[in-house]
C-alpha positions in Angstrom: 150.5 -66.7 256.2 150.6 -68.3 252.8 148.0 -70.7 251.6 148.1 -72.9 248.5 145.0 -73.7 246.4 144.6 -76.5 244.0 142.6 -77.6 241.1 139.5 -79.5 242.2 138.1 -82.8 241.1 134.3 -83.1 241.1 134.0 -86.8 240.5 132.5 -88.9 243.3 133.6 -92.5 242.8 132.2 -95.3 244.9 134.8 -97.7 246.3 134.0 -101.1 247.6 135.1 -104.8 247.8 134.4 -107.7 245.5 132.3 -110.5 246.7 134.2 -113.5 248.1 134.1 -116.5 245.8 131.6 -119.0 247.1 129.6 -116.4 249.0 126.0 -116.0 247.7 125.7 -112.3 246.6 122.1 -112.4 247.6 123.1 -113.1 251.2 125.7 -110.4 251.3 124.9 -107.3 253.4 126.2 -104.0 251.9 127.3 -101.3 254.4 127.4 -97.9 252.7 129.5 -95.0 254.0 130.5 -91.7 252.6 133.5 -89.5 252.9 132.1 -85.9 252.9 134.6 -83.1 252.7 135.6 -79.7 251.2 138.8 -79.0 249.3 139.9 -76.3 251.7 143.0 -74.3 250.8 146.0 -76.0 252.5 148.3 -73.9 254.7 151.8 -73.9 253.4 154.1 -75.4 256.1 156.9 -73.3 257.4 159.6 -75.9 256.7 160.3 -76.8 253.1 161.1 -80.3 254.4 157.4 -80.8 254.9 155.4 -81.6 251.8 152.0 -80.2 251.0 149.4 -83.0 250.7 146.0 -82.3 249.2 144.6 -85.8 250.0 144.9 -86.0 253.8 142.2 -88.0 255.4 140.8 -89.6 252.3 143.8 -91.8 251.8 143.5 -93.1 255.3 139.8 -93.8 254.8 140.6 -95.8 251.7 143.0 -98.0 253.6 140.4 -98.5 256.3 137.8 -99.5 253.7 140.1 -102.2 252.3 140.6 -103.6 255.8 136.9 -103.5 256.5 136.3 -105.6 253.3 139.1 -108.0 254.2 137.2 -109.0 257.3 133.7 -108.4 255.9 134.0 -110.8 253.0 134.4 -113.7 255.5 131.0 -113.1 257.0 129.1 -111.9 253.9 129.5 -108.1 254.4 130.6 -105.7 251.6 131.6 -102.1 252.5 131.5 -99.2 250.0 132.5 -95.6 250.3 131.2 -92.7 248.3 133.8 -89.9 248.0 131.9 -86.6 248.1 134.4 -83.8 248.2 133.3 -80.4 246.9 135.1 -77.1 246.2 135.6 -74.8 249.2 133.2 -72.2 247.9 130.3 -74.7 247.5 127.5 -75.1 249.9 128.2 -78.4 251.7 124.5 -78.8 252.6 123.6 -79.5 249.0 126.1 -82.3 248.7 125.2 -83.7 252.1 121.5 -83.8 251.1 122.5 -85.8 247.9 124.5 -88.2 250.0 121.7 -88.7 252.6 119.1 -89.1 249.8 121.1 -91.9 248.3 120.5 -93.9 251.4 123.9 -93.3 253.1 123.7 -92.5 256.8 127.3 -93.4 257.8 129.4 -90.3 257.1 133.1 -89.6 257.6 133.2 -85.8 257.8 136.4 -83.9 256.8 134.8 -80.5 257.6 135.6 -77.3 259.5 133.2 -76.6 262.4 130.7 -74.3 260.7 130.3 -76.8 257.8 130.2 -79.8 260.2 127.4 -78.2 262.2 125.5 -77.2 259.0 125.5 -80.9 257.9 124.6 -82.2 261.4 121.7 -79.8 261.7 120.0 -80.9 258.5 116.7 -82.6 259.2 117.7 -85.5 256.9 120.8 -86.1 259.0 119.3 -86.4 262.5 119.4 -90.2 262.4 122.9 -90.3 260.7 126.2 -91.1 262.3 128.8 -88.5 261.5 132.4 -89.0 262.4 134.4 -85.7 262.8 138.0 -86.3 261.6 139.2 -82.8 261.0 138.3 -80.3 263.7 139.9 -80.0 267.2 137.4 -77.4 268.3 136.5 -77.9 272.0 133.1 -76.2 271.5 132.0 -79.1 269.2 132.3 -81.4 272.2 130.7 -78.9 274.6 128.1 -76.2 274.0 128.0 -77.0 270.3 127.8 -80.8 270.6 125.3 -82.7 268.5 123.9 -86.2 269.2 124.6 -87.3 265.6 128.3 -86.2 265.7 131.1 -88.5 267.0 134.6 -87.2 267.3 137.5 -89.3 266.1 140.2 -86.6 266.3 141.3 -85.4 269.8 140.3 -81.8 270.7 142.5 -79.0 271.9 141.8 -79.8 275.5 143.0 -83.4 275.2 146.2 -82.3 273.5 146.9 -79.6 276.0 146.2 -82.0 278.9 148.5 -84.6 277.4 151.3 -82.1 277.1 150.7 -80.7 280.6 150.8 -84.1 282.3 154.2 -84.7 280.8 155.6 -81.3 281.7 154.4 -81.7 285.3 155.9 -85.2 285.4 159.2 -83.6 284.3 158.7 -80.9 287.0 158.7 -78.2 284.4 155.9 -76.3 286.1 156.6 -72.7 284.9 155.5 -72.0 281.3 155.7 -69.1 278.9 152.9 -69.1 276.4 153.2 -67.6 272.9 150.3 -67.7 270.6 149.3 -66.6 267.1 146.2 -64.7 266.0 144.1 -67.3 264.3 140.9 -68.7 266.0 142.6 -72.1 266.4 145.7 -70.5 267.9 143.5 -68.8 270.5 141.5 -72.0 271.2 144.7 -74.0 271.8 146.1 -71.2 274.0 143.0 -71.3 276.1 143.2 -75.1 276.4 146.8 -74.6 277.7 145.6 -72.1 280.3 142.9 -74.7 281.4 145.5 -77.5 281.6 147.8 -75.3 283.7 145.0 -74.9 286.3 144.1 -78.6 286.1 147.5 -80.0 286.7 149.4 -77.4 288.7 151.3 -75.6 286.0 151.9 -71.9 286.1 151.9 -69.5 283.1 154.5 -66.9 284.1 154.2 -64.9 280.9 152.3 -64.6 277.7 152.8 -62.9 274.3 151.1 -62.9 270.9 153.1 -63.1 267.8 152.3 -60.3 265.4 155.4 -60.0 263.3 155.8 -60.9 259.7 158.9 -63.1 259.4 161.2 -62.7 256.4 161.1 -65.1 253.5 162.8 -68.3 254.2 163.5 -68.6 250.5 165.9 -65.6 250.5 169.4 -65.4 252.1 168.2 -62.7 254.5 165.1 -64.4 255.9 167.0 -66.3 258.6 168.7 -63.0 259.7 165.3 -61.4 260.4 164.2 -64.5 262.3 167.4 -64.6 264.3 166.7 -61.1 265.4 162.9 -61.4 266.0 162.7 -64.6 268.0 165.1 -63.5 270.9 163.1 -60.2 271.2 159.8 -62.1 271.2 160.9 -64.5 273.9 162.5 -61.8 276.1 160.7 -60.6 279.3 158.5 -63.6 279.8 159.6 -64.3 283.3 161.4 -67.3 284.8 160.0 -70.2 282.7 161.0 -73.8 282.2 159.5 -74.3 278.8 157.8 -72.2 276.0 154.5 -73.5 274.9 153.6 -72.2 271.4 150.1 -72.1 269.8 150.7 -71.7 266.1 148.2 -73.8 264.2 148.5 -71.4 261.3 152.2 -72.1 260.7 153.3 -68.5 261.1 156.3 -68.7 263.4 156.4 -71.9 265.5 159.4 -73.6 263.8 161.4 -70.4 264.1 161.4 -70.5 267.9 163.6 -73.6 268.0 167.2 -72.6 268.8 166.3 -68.9 268.5 164.9 -68.1 272.0 166.4 -65.5 274.3 166.9 -68.1 277.1 168.0 -71.7 276.2 164.6 -73.5 276.8 162.6 -76.3 275.2 159.7 -75.6 272.9 156.4 -77.5 273.1 152.8 -77.2 271.8 152.2 -77.0 268.1 155.9 -77.2 267.4 158.9 -78.8 269.2 157.3 -81.4 271.5 153.8 -81.9 270.0 150.7 -83.7 271.4 149.3 -85.8 268.5 147.0 -88.6 267.7 149.5 -90.1 265.2 153.1 -89.4 264.1 155.3 -91.0 261.5 158.0 -91.8 264.1 155.5 -94.0 266.1 156.4 -97.7 265.9 155.0 -99.3 269.0 152.0 -101.7 269.2 152.6 -102.9 265.6 152.2 -99.3 264.4 155.2 -99.9 262.0 153.1 -102.3 260.0 150.3 -99.7 259.8 152.7 -97.0 258.7 154.2 -99.3 256.0 150.8 -100.5 254.8 149.7 -96.9 254.4 152.8 -95.8 252.6 152.5 -98.7 250.1 148.9 -97.6 249.3 149.4 -93.8 249.3 153.0 -93.3 248.4 153.7 -91.0 251.3 153.7 -90.9 255.1 150.5 -91.1 257.2 149.4 -87.8 258.7 147.1 -87.3 261.7 144.1 -86.7 259.4 144.9 -89.9 257.5 144.9 -91.8 260.8 141.6 -90.3 261.7 140.1 -91.2 258.3 141.4 -94.7 258.7 140.1 -95.0 262.2 136.7 -93.7 261.2 136.4 -96.3 258.5 137.6 -99.0 260.8 135.2 -98.0 263.5 132.2 -98.3 261.1 133.6 -101.7 260.0 134.1 -102.9 263.6 130.6 -101.9 264.6 129.0 -103.6 261.5 131.1 -106.7 262.0 130.4 -107.1 265.7 126.7 -106.5 265.3 126.4 -108.3 262.0 124.1 -105.4 260.9 123.9 -102.4 258.6 121.1 -100.8 260.5 122.1 -97.3 261.6 120.2 -97.4 264.9 121.8 -100.8 265.8 125.3 -99.4 265.0 124.7 -96.3 267.0 123.5 -98.2 270.0 126.6 -100.4 269.8 129.0 -97.5 269.5 127.5 -96.0 272.7 127.5 -99.3 274.6 130.1 -100.7 277.0 130.6 -103.6 274.6 132.2 -101.4 271.9 135.9 -100.8 271.5 138.1 -100.3 268.4 141.8 -101.1 268.1 144.1 -98.3 266.8 147.7 -99.5 267.3 147.9 -97.7 270.7 148.1 -100.8 273.0 144.5 -100.5 274.2 140.9 -100.6 272.9 139.4 -97.2 272.4 135.8 -96.2 273.3 133.4 -93.3 273.0 132.6 -91.0 275.9 128.8 -91.1 276.4 128.6 -87.4 277.4 130.2 -85.9 274.3 130.9 -88.8 271.9 134.6 -88.1 271.9 136.8 -91.1 271.2 139.0 -91.9 274.2 142.6 -92.5 273.2 146.2 -92.2 274.3 148.0 -89.1 272.9 151.5 -89.3 271.4 154.1 -86.8 272.5 156.6 -86.5 269.7 159.4 -84.3 268.6 160.0 -83.7 264.9 161.7 -87.0 264.4 161.1 -89.2 267.4 158.5 -90.3 269.9 159.1 -88.9 273.4 156.3 -90.2 275.5 152.6 -91.2 275.5 149.9 -89.7 277.8 148.1 -90.2 280.1 151.3 -90.2 282.3 151.9 -92.4 285.2 150.4 -91.0 288.4 147.5 -89.2 286.8 144.6 -91.4 288.0 140.9 -91.7 287.2 138.2 -93.9 288.8 137.2 -95.4 285.4 139.4 -94.6 282.4 142.9 -93.1 282.6 142.3 -91.5 279.2 139.5 -89.5 280.8 142.2 -87.4 282.5 142.7 -85.9 279.0 140.1 -83.4 277.9 136.7 -82.7 279.4 135.5 -85.4 281.9 131.8 -85.9 282.5 131.4 -83.4 285.4 133.2 -80.7 283.3 131.3 -81.3 280.1 129.0 -78.5 278.8 127.3 -80.8 276.3 123.6 -80.8 276.9 122.8 -83.3 274.0 124.0 -86.4 275.8 121.5 -89.0 274.4 
């Protein structure tokens, strides 16, 4: 698995909006947030069609900040965002303490689980509101949950459940599961097993990918792949679909059109369960996609959408409460009055038991939207979106206040 590293920028600029003409600056409330992240090495995508972006997340947050100020200026609110991104080898706690000491308690966290928990557990951060926009880790919503961490990004369980509902709706009940060896691969594979039990699917065969595919940049790489993939997908039983868990971009794309049996591919490749996709154009999403592209000069990724949604959630809470007080904002986020629009045809809210944002999940192929989950017929007494992921009786989170 190849990774690409990049030169790092250590500047931490503050972005914000100008005061509206005619509004007394003395009567303007400033709401300060910070984008806290690490410059992790980016995994090189399998397909050369996909570009490597080193600014995922932050570009979305910048667009969200602009939108916050567009509304905030009308009511005397000014939003600013400190960009605090450190090298991967740095101790994130040092930078987090600097951010918190500067009086900022609203944090958009672009961090892996260990770094996220290290920040959340700081004594100075106990009254902060931290939005997780990077990690899908189920444990962060269960046994490792924290009262100061809210989750904008869906977890593995939500993604697997969204996919499972669609496969059951299609009556594709027999699944073969092929997973990689990274921790995220294993977590997603476990979420798929859980989803199968929940919704009536059956995993008829499993394999782990351990080969090293040939270089796609040579004229013999495809020949090795063309030989490997049929062997990998042989002997998996009588399955309707192959579900692949390859978050590390080791082999997933190579399964398409190379399987032993002619079957569809789903999971991290093929039909994917996502919070956002560049093909999505419903519910005015096209305008959002275009607005982002004009600002960033590229397509909007999932992490960009999460960064945008985090900034907009802070803005929505501050606007509705007309307050910059962290305790007031937190109480509103956890209340039945809160909801945030995200171009998904419904207001989205936080689950009280694990602070995960409820949201529909897009099911998309490489170039087109296929469906949106929850699927018809999967019912819940309160929220249909609570059929995705860990519902309250299933939650292992003990920090629910």
